[in-house]
N, C-alpha and C positions, 0 to 999 in steps of 0.2 A: 677429657678421660684422666684416671690416675694412671701411675706409674707401673700398678702388678701388670703381667700378662692378662687375658681375656679369652676366652674362650669361644670365640668370635664365628656369625654366619649371618648371610647378609636372605634377608626373604621380605616376601608383599605380607603385612598385616591383613588379615581375614576381618571385617567390620564387625562391629560390634553386636549390631543386630542381626546377623547372617550367624553367627557364634552362638547364641539365644537359639534361631531356630535349631541351629544342628544340635547342641544340646538335650531341648526340648526331643527332637524325633529321635536322638539317641539312646534317651531313657524312656522309649517304647519296647527295642529292641532290647536293651542289656539285658534284661531279665533272664531272656530267653537263650542266652549264649553263655557259653560257659568263662573261667574266669580270665580274666586280662589287665594290663595296668591301663586304663582309659586315660588319655591323655585331657586335662582339665580344660575348659574353655577357655578361659585368658591368655594356654598356652599356641593356641592351634594357629598356624602359620604357613606357610610354602615355601620352602627353602631354595634361594637361587644357587647358593654356595656355601659349602660348608668351609670354614675358613682353620678350625682349630684354635689351639693354644698360638697364641702371635701376641709381639709384642706391640703396645700401644702407641708407637711414635710412628712403627709401620702403617698399624691400623688407621691410624690420622692421614697420612700422605696419601694410602692407598682411597679412602674415603675422601678425598679431597681431589684427588684426579677423575676419581669415577663420577662424583659426583657432577664434575663439569662437564663430562660424557655425557651423562644420563638428560641432564637438564634442556638438551634439546629434543629430547625420544617422546612420541605421545603414550598419555597411560596406556595401561593392559585393559580389556574385557575378560573378567576369568569369569567359569560356567560351571561351580560345581555338581559333578552328578556320576552315576554308576561307580563299583564299588573294585578292591582288587586285594590281592595278600602280594606278599616279602615274605620268603622267593618265590612261591608260587602258592595258587589255589590247592596241591597236592600235600605243599610242605610248606603251612601257614607260619608266621613265627609276625607279622605285621601288619592290622588290616589298614586300609586305606579308603579314603574316597577320590575319585581322580575328578576329569573333567575335560573343559575347553579352554584355550589360551589364545586370545585372539589379538595379534601384534607382542608378543612376547618376544619372540625371535631378536631382536635389537637390543632387546634389553639383555637378556644372559648372555648375549654375546661381548656387550660393553662390558659388564661386569668379568668376565671370564678372559676377555683381552688385558683388563686393568690387571687382576687377579695375576696372573698370569707375568706381567711386565714389574710385580714387585716381588714377583719369587716364589707364586701360588700355583702347585702342577692343576694342569689341563684336567677335565674330570674327563672320565675315561668314557661315560656313555654322556647321548645326548639327553637334555635338561626333558622329564616329563612330570606334566602337573599331579602331583599324588599330594592328598591333606592325611598325615597319619595320623587314625583318631585311636589307636590302640595296639599295644606289646602281647602277644600274647604269653602267656608263660609257658604253657604247652598248647602244643599245634591243636587246633581244633577242628574236632570230627567233621568228615564232609557235611552230616547235615546241618551243624554250625555255619559251616563255610556257605552252604548254601539258603540259609537264613540271612545272612547277614548280606548275601550277594542280593536275593529276593528284598529286604528292605532297601539298600541302594538304587534298585532299581523302580521304586515307588517315592523315593523321595524326589519335593520340587523346593529346589531353591533357587531365588531370582538371580540373576549373573549380577557382578558386582566390578565396580570401576577401581584399580589400582592406578593410584598415583605417584606412589613414589616407591622406592626400595630404601628396609633399613636395615642398617649392621646392630645386629644383637648380639649380646654376650650374654652366655651361657653357664649358669651356676648351679651345681647339685646340691639337693635336698635332701633332708629323710623322705616330704613327701613326692619329688620328683623333683626334674629341671625345672626351674623360674628363670625366665626369658628377660632381659630389659632393654630397651633400646639405649643406644650410644649415640648415634647420628639418622638423622633422616635425610634423606635425599630425594628432592622432586623430579617429578617426568613432568613434562611439558601441560601435559593435559588432554590433551588432540581431541579437543569437542565433545560432542554430548555421542551417550555413547546410545 
């Protein structure tokens, strides 16, 4: 890590083959929906904790401590399915795909506990799986919300294993945020899933 502050976060990566399938499936529905800022496939990830502007020396200590804590934890099984909106279907500003996360609680707890030890605040809400797909320039009408929801109910994506937590930096560019991996923190693997 170099000596400038990073806009950092911990996340699970989405496997490249799954990103490709999701991108292909999204292309089938995007033309039917109002304008939105769609997340580029290479930028798709599942955030575990957003750290914000962070001192590199503090991040280095945090990731070393967290890495030791995560080493003994098994991989997490993730299955993307279903859709939703933030803050709500009635006032959509962010469109996402949800899903199930088997074995994620110990990983999220470790990230939270170690981050708090280094001065980051606890999350106000419990972690929930949501993969941001689009930021809406203006709220979509109910017909578009229904179409996106219908698309999400019909999509079939293979479950995958997350066997590492990645510390990313986020850099704002004219075409959107660019995420760069800074540290990879492996999980134990947990056997077959």
